MIRO-129496 format. One record per residue: residue number from 1; x, y, z of N, C-alpha, C, O in turn. Coordinates in steps of 0.001 Angstrom, whole numbers. Each point is the difference from the previous one (the first is absolute). Example, Ala and Ser with C-alpha at 12.3 -4.5 7.8 and 13.67 -1.06 7.14 Angstrom:
node seq=1 | neast=13190 | nnorth=-5690 | nup=7800 | caeast=-890 | canorth=1190 | caup=0 | ceast=900 | cnorth=1200 | cup=0 | oeast=1036 | onorth=-19 | oup=665
node seq=2 | neast=-1386 | nnorth=1069 | nup=-1385 | caeast=820 | canorth=1190 | caup=60 | ceast=-770 | cnorth=1090 | cup=730 | oeast=509 | onorth=1108 | oup=169
//
This chain:
node seq=1 | neast=-1479 | nnorth=-5507 | nup=-32682 | caeast=-296 | canorth=-1819 | caup=-433 | ceast=-489 | cnorth=-535 | cup=946 | oeast=22 | onorth=34 | oup=1230
node seq=2 | neast=-594 | nnorth=-678 | nup=-2257 | caeast=-579 | canorth=-1167 | caup=306 | ceast=793 | cnorth=-1918 | cup=830 | oeast=711 | onorth=-915 | oup=-416
node seq=3 | neast=-947 | nnorth=1027 | nup=833 | caeast=775 | canorth=-982 | caup=661 | ceast=-713 | cnorth=-1813 | cup=142 | oeast=-1187 | onorth=-324 | oup=26
node seq=4 | neast=2188 | nnorth=-401 | nup=30 | caeast=-492 | canorth=-1601 | caup=-107 | ceast=-1006 | cnorth=-539 | cup=1088 | oeast=769 | onorth=-656 | oup=703
node seq=5 | neast=-1496 | nnorth=584 | nup=-372 | caeast=-271 | canorth=-961 | caup=973 | ceast=1104 | cnorth=-831 | cup=939 | oeast=1066 | onorth=-588 | oup=-186
node seq=6 | neast=-1954 | nnorth=887 | nup=1308 | caeast=1112 | canorth=-631 | caup=864 | ceast=-714 | cnorth=-1950 | cup=83 | oeast=-1063 | onorth=-250 | oup=570
node seq=7 | neast=1810 | nnorth=-696 | nup=-1160 | caeast=-1094 | canorth=-1038 | caup=241 | ceast=-406 | cnorth=-589 | cup=758 | oeast=273 | onorth=534 | oup=1075
node seq=8 | neast=-1031 | nnorth=-1742 | nup=-892 | caeast=-77 | canorth=21 | caup=1193 | ceast=538 | cnorth=-1874 | cup=1054 | oeast=-582 | onorth=-1065 | oup=-203
node seq=9 | neast=1648 | nnorth=1241 | nup=1112 | caeast=330 | canorth=-1242 | caup=457 | ceast=-146 | cnorth=-862 | cup=419 | oeast=-1154 | onorth=256 | oup=345
node seq=10 | neast=1360 | nnorth=-1585 | nup=132 | caeast=-179 | canorth=-1091 | caup=153 | ceast=189 | cnorth=-365 | cup=2003 | oeast=-619 | onorth=-402 | oup=985
node seq=11 | neast=2212 | nnorth=1019 | nup=-1546 | caeast=518 | canorth=180 | caup=1602 | ceast=893 | cnorth=705 | cup=-310 | oeast=231 | onorth=304 | oup=-1171
node seq=12 | neast=582 | nnorth=171 | nup=2369 | caeast=1312 | canorth=806 | caup=328 | ceast=781 | cnorth=-121 | cup=-1072 | oeast=146 | onorth=693 | oup=-1007
node seq=13 | neast=368 | nnorth=-1759 | nup=1413 | caeast=1472 | canorth=-600 | caup=-1255 | ceast=-413 | cnorth=55 | cup=-1340 | oeast=934 | onorth=336 | oup=-729
node seq=14 | neast=-2181 | nnorth=-578 | nup=23 | caeast=-319 | canorth=412 | caup=-1377 | ceast=58 | cnorth=1231 | cup=175 | oeast=-224 | onorth=315 | oup=-1168
node seq=15 | neast=361 | nnorth=766 | nup=1755 | caeast=-531 | canorth=1267 | caup=72 | ceast=1677 | cnorth=511 | cup=76 | oeast=693 | onorth=575 | oup=-840
node seq=16 | neast=-401 | nnorth=-1034 | nup=2169 | caeast=1447 | canorth=110 | caup=-614 | ceast=1461 | cnorth=-167 | cup=-1275 | oeast=1015 | onorth=631 | oup=-298
node seq=17 | neast=-1736 | nnorth=-1897 | nup=-135 | caeast=433 | canorth=101 | caup=-1351 | ceast=-629 | cnorth=1249 | cup=-946 | oeast=822 | onorth=907 | oup=-127
node seq=18 | neast=-1426 | nnorth=-793 | nup=-200 | caeast=-573 | canorth=929 | caup=-482 | ceast=764 | cnorth=1455 | cup=255 | oeast=155 | onorth=872 | oup=-855
node seq=19 | neast=139 | nnorth=-840 | nup=1784 | caeast=278 | canorth=1664 | caup=177 | ceast=1645 | cnorth=138 | cup=-96 | oeast=615 | onorth=1066 | oup=-5
node seq=20 | neast=257 | nnorth=-3099 | nup=-108 | caeast=1016 | canorth=-101 | caup=-293 | ceast=73 | cnorth=358 | cup=-1682 | oeast=1126 | onorth=430 | oup=-246
node seq=21 | neast=-1747 | nnorth=-464 | nup=-640 | caeast=-294 | canorth=125 | caup=-1399 | ceast=-120 | cnorth=936 | cup=-475 | oeast=634 | onorth=310 | oup=-1008
node seq=22 | neast=-1575 | nnorth=521 | nup=1641 | caeast=-198 | canorth=1075 | caup=-556 | ceast=334 | cnorth=1285 | cup=339 | oeast=1226 | onorth=93 | oup=45
node seq=23 | neast=-1969 | nnorth=1298 | nup=303 | caeast=638 | canorth=941 | caup=-184 | ceast=-998 | cnorth=831 | cup=450 | oeast=-836 | onorth=322 | oup=-844
node seq=24 | neast=630 | nnorth=383 | nup=2681 | caeast=-1877 | canorth=-764 | caup=108 | ceast=-178 | cnorth=2072 | cup=-582 | oeast=-999 | onorth=649 | oup=313
node seq=25 | neast=2243 | nnorth=-2 | nup=-1176 | caeast=-854 | canorth=1793 | caup=-283 | ceast=-618 | cnorth=-816 | cup=-1308 | oeast=-635 | onorth=786 | oup=-703
node seq=26 | neast=641 | nnorth=-2441 | nup=58 | caeast=-1176 | canorth=314 | caup=-968 | ceast=-1576 | cnorth=-383 | cup=574 | oeast=-1024 | onorth=-433 | oup=-529
node seq=27 | neast=1432 | nnorth=850 | nup=1940 | caeast=-1397 | canorth=-486 | caup=696 | ceast=-763 | cnorth=761 | cup=1046 | oeast=-1169 | onorth=-224 | oup=315
node seq=28 | neast=1948 | nnorth=1143 | nup=188 | caeast=-41 | canorth=440 | caup=935 | ceast=483 | cnorth=1916 | cup=-346 | oeast=1202 | onorth=269 | oup=-11
node seq=29 | neast=-2076 | nnorth=694 | nup=-201 | caeast=438 | canorth=955 | caup=-609 | ceast=902 | cnorth=921 | cup=1485 | oeast=-655 | onorth=775 | oup=697
node seq=30 | neast=1688 | nnorth=-947 | nup=-506 | caeast=465 | canorth=339 | caup=1683 | ceast=287 | cnorth=1702 | cup=-324 | oeast=-609 | onorth=338 | oup=1015
node seq=31 | neast=971 | nnorth=766 | nup=-1510 | caeast=-726 | canorth=1313 | caup=260 | ceast=-1332 | cnorth=250 | cup=552 | oeast=-280 | onorth=623 | oup=1024
node seq=32 | neast=-665 | nnorth=-1326 | nup=-2032 | caeast=-1180 | canorth=665 | caup=532 | ceast=-310 | cnorth=-568 | cup=1482 | oeast=-722 | onorth=551 | oup=830
node seq=33 | neast=1323 | nnorth=-1600 | nup=-695 | caeast=-260 | canorth=-678 | caup=1587 | ceast=1490 | cnorth=667 | cup=1117 | oeast=209 | onorth=-177 | oup=1200
node seq=34 | neast=665 | nnorth=1039 | nup=-2352 | caeast=166 | canorth=911 | caup=1696 | ceast=-524 | cnorth=860 | cup=128 | oeast=-1063 | onorth=298 | oup=-544
node seq=35 | neast=1904 | nnorth=543 | nup=1573 | caeast=-232 | canorth=1370 | caup=953 | ceast=1164 | cnorth=493 | cup=298 | oeast=1135 | onorth=-470 | oup=-83
node seq=36 | neast=-1569 | nnorth=1538 | nup=464 | caeast=1613 | canorth=160 | caup=325 | ceast=647 | cnorth=656 | cup=1662 | oeast=-688 | onorth=598 | oup=827
node seq=37 | neast=1950 | nnorth=-882 | nup=-717 | caeast=-224 | canorth=-740 | caup=1296 | ceast=1607 | cnorth=476 | cup=725 | oeast=1218 | onorth=-38 | oup=-171
node seq=38 | neast=-2328 | nnorth=499 | nup=1094 | caeast=1473 | canorth=1195 | caup=1020 | ceast=874 | cnorth=-1049 | cup=581 | oeast=-476 | onorth=-1040 | oup=456
node seq=39 | neast=1720 | nnorth=1293 | nup=-466 | caeast=842 | canorth=-853 | caup=775 | ceast=1518 | cnorth=522 | cup=1041 | oeast=1228 | onorth=78 | oup=-50
node seq=40 | neast=-2666 | nnorth=225 | nup=1131 | caeast=871 | canorth=1115 | caup=1478 | ceast=1102 | cnorth=28 | cup=140 | oeast=704 | onorth=1009 | oup=-41
node seq=41 | neast=-282 | nnorth=-2366 | nup=275 | caeast=1251 | canorth=-746 | caup=960 | ceast=1619 | cnorth=-255 | cup=-1254 | oeast=1169 | onorth=-327 | oup=204
node seq=42 | neast=-2281 | nnorth=836 | nup=-1944 | caeast=1676 | canorth=212 | caup=-330 | ceast=801 | cnorth=1493 | cup=224 | oeast=-93 | onorth=959 | oup=766
node seq=43 | neast=732 | nnorth=-1275 | nup=-1639 | caeast=1338 | canorth=1242 | caup=795 | ceast=112 | cnorth=398 | cup=-1359 | oeast=617 | onorth=-608 | oup=-875
node seq=44 | neast=-1772 | nnorth=2531 | nup=654 | caeast=565 | canorth=685 | caup=-1004 | ceast=1639 | cnorth=683 | cup=-608 | oeast=1008 | onorth=369 | oup=604
node seq=45 | neast=-1356 | nnorth=-435 | nup=-2007 | caeast=1415 | canorth=-278 | caup=-707 | ceast=334 | cnorth=1860 | cup=718 | oeast=-873 | onorth=681 | oup=538
node seq=46 | neast=2918 | nnorth=-72 | nup=-839 | caeast=-45 | canorth=690 | caup=1609 | ceast=674 | cnorth=237 | cup=-1879 | oeast=-151 | onorth=-605 | oup=-1061
node seq=47 | neast=980 | nnorth=1943 | nup=1567 | caeast=148 | canorth=980 | caup=-1117 | ceast=1520 | cnorth=604 | cup=442 | oeast=-53 | onorth=216 | oup=1211
node seq=48 | neast=916 | nnorth=12 | nup=-1557 | caeast=1313 | canorth=786 | caup=144 | ceast=24 | cnorth=939 | cup=36 | oeast=22 | onorth=614 | oup=-1067
node seq=49 | neast=-13 | nnorth=-99 | nup=1971 | caeast=106 | canorth=1950 | caup=124 | ceast=975 | cnorth=807 | cup=570 | oeast=93 | onorth=-88 | oup=1225
node seq=50 | neast=637 | nnorth=831 | nup=-1778 | caeast=870 | canorth=1215 | caup=438 | ceast=-1057 | cnorth=1599 | cup=1190 | oeast=-791 | onorth=697 | oup=-636
node seq=51 | neast=902 | nnorth=-524 | nup=1548 | caeast=-681 | canorth=774 | caup=1044 | ceast=1759 | cnorth=854 | cup=920 | oeast=832 | onorth=-262 | oup=869
node seq=52 | neast=-1155 | nnorth=1227 | nup=-1768 | caeast=406 | canorth=1208 | caup=930 | ceast=-678 | cnorth=207 | cup=1274 | oeast=-1225 | onorth=-23 | oup=126
node seq=53 | neast=2283 | nnorth=281 | nup=1066 | caeast=-929 | canorth=164 | caup=1334 | ceast=1149 | cnorth=647 | cup=806 | oeast=1230 | onorth=-19 | oup=-8
node seq=54 | neast=-2039 | nnorth=490 | nup=572 | caeast=1356 | canorth=1647 | caup=668 | ceast=154 | cnorth=-1013 | cup=1116 | oeast=-1005 | onorth=-491 | oup=514
node seq=55 | neast=2423 | nnorth=105 | nup=-57 | caeast=360 | canorth=-1105 | caup=467 | ceast=-167 | cnorth=1184 | cup=1942 | oeast=708 | onorth=-216 | oup=984
node seq=56 | neast=-1195 | nnorth=695 | nup=-1025 | caeast=-1068 | canorth=454 | caup=972 | ceast=-1143 | cnorth=-1325 | cup=345 | oeast=-209 | onorth=-636 | oup=1033
node seq=57 | neast=-277 | nnorth=580 | nup=-2139 | caeast=-1135 | canorth=-442 | caup=124 | ceast=350 | cnorth=-1673 | cup=191 | oeast=-725 | onorth=-668 | oup=737
node seq=58 | neast=1974 | nnorth=-9 | nup=-1505 | caeast=434 | canorth=-428 | caup=-586 | ceast=344 | cnorth=-858 | cup=1597 | oeast=-111 | onorth=-1167 | oup=376
node seq=59 | neast=398 | nnorth=1970 | nup=22 | caeast=951 | canorth=-486 | caup=1657 | ceast=-1694 | cnorth=-365 | cup=902 | oeast=-214 | onorth=-1116 | oup=472
node seq=60 | neast=-561 | nnorth=1977 | nup=-404 | caeast=-833 | canorth=-32 | caup=842 | ceast=-890 | cnorth=-1585 | cup=-279 | oeast=-328 | onorth=-563 | oup=1045
node seq=61 | neast=96 | nnorth=136 | nup=-1831 | caeast=-941 | canorth=-1093 | caup=-641 | ceast=906 | cnorth=-1079 | cup=-9 | oeast=-424 | onorth=-1152 | oup=-97
node seq=62 | neast=1731 | nnorth=1425 | nup=196 | caeast=1314 | canorth=-1337 | caup=172 | ceast=83 | cnorth=-437 | cup=1855 | oeast=417 | onorth=-1075 | oup=431
node seq=63 | neast=-1061 | nnorth=2519 | nup=620 | caeast=-105 | canorth=-189 | caup=949 | ceast=-874 | cnorth=-1068 | cup=358 | oeast=212 | onorth=-1115 | oup=476
node seq=64 | neast=-1863 | nnorth=2082 | nup=-1022 | caeast=-460 | canorth=-598 | caup=287 | ceast=-337 | cnorth=-1612 | cup=-881 | oeast=-827 | onorth=-443 | oup=797
node seq=65 | neast=910 | nnorth=-320 | nup=-1559 | caeast=451 | canorth=-660 | caup=-172 | ceast=618 | cnorth=-1535 | cup=842 | oeast=-384 | onorth=-1168 | oup=61
node seq=66 | neast=2194 | nnorth=2424 | nup=823 | caeast=247 | canorth=-689 | caup=415 | ceast=-684 | cnorth=-608 | cup=1369 | oeast=399 | onorth=-1041 | oup=520
node seq=67 | neast=-1835 | nnorth=2095 | nup=155 | caeast=-427 | canorth=254 | caup=446 | ceast=-1029 | cnorth=-1561 | cup=503 | oeast=-471 | onorth=-398 | oup=1066
node seq=68 | neast=480 | nnorth=-10 | nup=-2191 | caeast=-1242 | canorth=-1252 | caup=-78 | ceast=220 | cnorth=-835 | cup=-1312 | oeast=-821 | onorth=-393 | oup=-828
node seq=69 | neast=2412 | nnorth=219 | nup=905 | caeast=387 | canorth=-1089 | caup=72 | ceast=84 | cnorth=-444 | cup=-2010 | oeast=550 | onorth=-991 | oup=-481
node seq=70 | neast=-1339 | nnorth=2185 | nup=-343 | caeast=193 | canorth=-928 | caup=-1305 | ceast=419 | cnorth=624 | cup=-1129 | oeast=-468 | onorth=1114 | oup=-233
node seq=71 | neast=1227 | nnorth=-1580 | nup=-496 | caeast=1025 | canorth=1164 | caup=-1143 | ceast=-406 | cnorth=1213 | cup=-281 | oeast=-1222 | onorth=-91 | oup=-117
node seq=72 | neast=1732 | nnorth=1796 | nup=-159 | caeast=-1010 | canorth=904 | caup=-76 | ceast=-430 | cnorth=-120 | cup=-1633 | oeast=-1217 | onorth=152 | oup=-97
node seq=73 | neast=1606 | nnorth=-289 | nup=-691 | caeast=-925 | canorth=-740 | caup=-1249 | ceast=-1132 | cnorth=-550 | cup=151 | oeast=-843 | onorth=-87 | oup=-893
node seq=74 | neast=677 | nnorth=-484 | nup=2446 | caeast=-1040 | canorth=-737 | caup=-558 | ceast=-1068 | cnorth=734 | cup=401 | oeast=-1137 | onorth=-94 | oup=-462
node seq=75 | neast=1617 | nnorth=1051 | nup=1588 | caeast=-1037 | canorth=421 | caup=447 | ceast=-314 | cnorth=1356 | cup=-222 | oeast=-880 | onorth=735 | oup=447
node seq=76 | neast=2412 | nnorth=-476 | nup=-1764 | caeast=-614 | canorth=850 | caup=-567 | ceast=-1774 | cnorth=22 | cup=-656 | oeast=-1003 | onorth=691 | oup=177
node seq=77 | neast=1382 | nnorth=-1859 | nup=-974 | caeast=-1225 | canorth=-422 | caup=-444 | ceast=-1230 | cnorth=-106 | cup=617 | oeast=-946 | onorth=532 | oup=-581
node seq=78 | neast=685 | nnorth=-1271 | nup=1945 | caeast=-1264 | canorth=-184 | caup=87 | ceast=-611 | cnorth=1777 | cup=602 | oeast=-1178 | onorth=200 | oup=297
node seq=79 | neast=2540 | nnorth=1165 | nup=-214 | caeast=-594 | canorth=1347 | caup=176 | ceast=-572 | cnorth=97 | cup=-1040 | oeast=-1202 | onorth=238 | oup=123
node seq=80 | neast=1596 | nnorth=-330 | nup=-1186 | caeast=-531 | canorth=456 | caup=-1511 | ceast=-1162 | cnorth=-666 | cup=-119 | oeast=-1157 | onorth=370 | oup=-201
node seq=81 | neast=2062 | nnorth=-2223 | nup=482 | caeast=-2229 | canorth=-424 | caup=-214 | ceast=-1161 | cnorth=466 | cup=641 | oeast=-1129 | onorth=-269 | oup=-409
node seq=82 | neast=1375 | nnorth=993 | nup=1446 | caeast=-1015 | canorth=25 | caup=1103 | ceast=-1222 | cnorth=1521 | cup=-134 | oeast=-1214 | onorth=205 | oup=5
node seq=83 | neast=2682 | nnorth=667 | nup=-129 | caeast=-320 | canorth=1904 | caup=-653 | ceast=-722 | cnorth=-224 | cup=-996 | oeast=-1149 | onorth=441 | oup=31
node seq=84 | neast=1728 | nnorth=-1381 | nup=-1503 | caeast=-1007 | canorth=113 | caup=-892 | ceast=-1015 | cnorth=-632 | cup=-54 | oeast=-742 | onorth=427 | oup=-884
node seq=85 | neast=183 | nnorth=-1626 | nup=1663 | caeast=-1452 | canorth=-611 | caup=47 | ceast=-853 | cnorth=784 | cup=1024 | oeast=-1229 | onorth=-61 | oup=19
node seq=86 | neast=1962 | nnorth=791 | nup=818 | caeast=-955 | canorth=1121 | caup=452 | ceast=-28 | cnorth=1974 | cup=-827 | oeast=-634 | onorth=994 | oup=356
node seq=87 | neast=1437 | nnorth=-1166 | nup=-1283 | caeast=-498 | canorth=474 | caup=-630 | ceast=-487 | cnorth=-149 | cup=-983 | oeast=-296 | onorth=1057 | oup=-557
node seq=88 | neast=16 | nnorth=-2079 | nup=-45 | caeast=-1130 | canorth=-225 | caup=-898 | ceast=-1540 | cnorth=120 | cup=566 | oeast=-964 | onorth=597 | oup=-478
node seq=89 | neast=1080 | nnorth=-1323 | nup=1581 | caeast=-766 | canorth=384 | caup=623 | ceast=-1221 | cnorth=730 | cup=772 | oeast=-1166 | onorth=-117 | oup=377
node seq=90 | neast=2198 | nnorth=880 | nup=-417 | caeast=-970 | canorth=1778 | caup=71 | ceast=338 | cnorth=546 | cup=-483 | oeast=473 | onorth=978 | oup=580
node seq=91 | neast=-311 | nnorth=-1043 | nup=-2730 | caeast=154 | canorth=-75 | caup=-1202 | ceast=-1958 | cnorth=-800 | cup=58 | oeast=-875 | onorth=501 | oup=-707
node seq=92 | neast=739 | nnorth=-1053 | nup=1133 | caeast=-1502 | canorth=-1070 | caup=-517 | ceast=-1475 | cnorth=953 | cup=-48 | oeast=-1066 | onorth=-529 | oup=-315
//
């Protein structure tokens, strides 16, 4: 859809007044101007799961987590993440 041309403004005040009273989507195609953006600092959404582990394995994980002074579930996430990333790299 063709957009209306943005008028020339005499000064910043005139431009300010214009944008206060007009919708920018009538003048700018924001979708055509946008690009995909990565936001690496955002926490990815998580999903709660139930996982059955042998008691000895869980005990060992808790011992390791205690040594590292981190919650055992957080340690499990890190271990799984690292393993999956390395497995993906090996299969490329």
